C-alpha angles and dihedrals in degrees: 000000000000118000128214133213128203136218093250091061090050093046091052092049097061141041115278093242092053091049091052091049090050091053090053091048091048090055096041097087091239096112117096124214121299117251127194107238121171092339093305135090120267123191141166115232109203119215121234091237106339135061123314127238131232111223132188126182128179149132112277123177092346094307133095112254133186136191123194130163093218091096094222093125132033103195123071091226091058119088126216122202091262093054092048091049092050090047092052090048091050092049091050089053091047093242112194107231119211112227091221104040122168114222119221092251091059097042119113111270128199104266091230091052090049091049093050092045089056090050091049091050089057094057123096108258094244092052091048091049091051092049093050092047092049093054095040088058089064101032117067094196093051091044092052093047091048093050092044094050089049091053093246095118127049132182117322115272122235089256091052091048091051090049091051091051091049090050091054091049092046093052091050092046094050091050095053101035114113117334112356138180129212091256089060090061093046092049090050090050092052091049090050090052090049090054092048092049089057091047092049091054087073122076108285122251137168089261092056091050090050091054091050091049090050088051090051090056091047092050092046088058093046092048096051097083089046091055090046089054090053097254105136102151099063097046092043092053092053093041091052091052092048092048091051090057091050093049091048093053093044090050089057094044096042095205121197105282093230092050092048091049090053091051092050092048091050093051095043093048091050093057116104094219113347136355124222088221094057097105104100095180090066087065095051095118090052103038102031124228093287092053092048091048091050092054093045091053095053 
């Protein structure tokens, strides 16, 4: 059974000045959308001019726990201003807290990622910085994530969104122009996913979601002849990656479940054969079990 907190409990857990600052931060417009992560609430708190902070709050072992990369507190039971602001936001939105949430730091991590993280932690800071910069210079996704984490990049502008949409259309057009082979469609799909991964590294916005949904329609059309030819593996791999980007952006935006369901239905119904977004269970955290069941029963 989900448990709920209240504002009085939060107010009593911190100093009055910190609570007031948290209320101001909550109302500042700098908090991103809430995402359900491990049974707790995760949120990005954007800085006014500097880097943003990733915050997670939840109920762990019967106690309220927070994780924030700001470094202001060192104990999970302590609450920084970012954690309090996110908690107040979650309470206002009637977030359902799991009684046995799993914080990000305790979540299962790919063993290889853990191994490399341990290696990275052993490097002198200057050498690690040089290594990250070197690779970011040749990897657009890493470069974009680095600049976004540092607060150097904000949401995509209208011009950038238009350019991203044109890129998707251009890739699809090049793949189907003249005489084409199945590998041309698959290559186009992979390139489209690469573009979307770069886009999704920026703070999410409705415009970014619209571009991803446009790309989903484009890929559904490209994948149709592949499905007809009996090639399921290639289209499914690309479709899964594209859907993951869409889920990630929706998790940050937290759209109204009914509105999201309508958008999904529209895209799925428009597909000639199959739609890459037609996996309702992947949207469980956003639609709820009833919403997923309703889509599955269509």
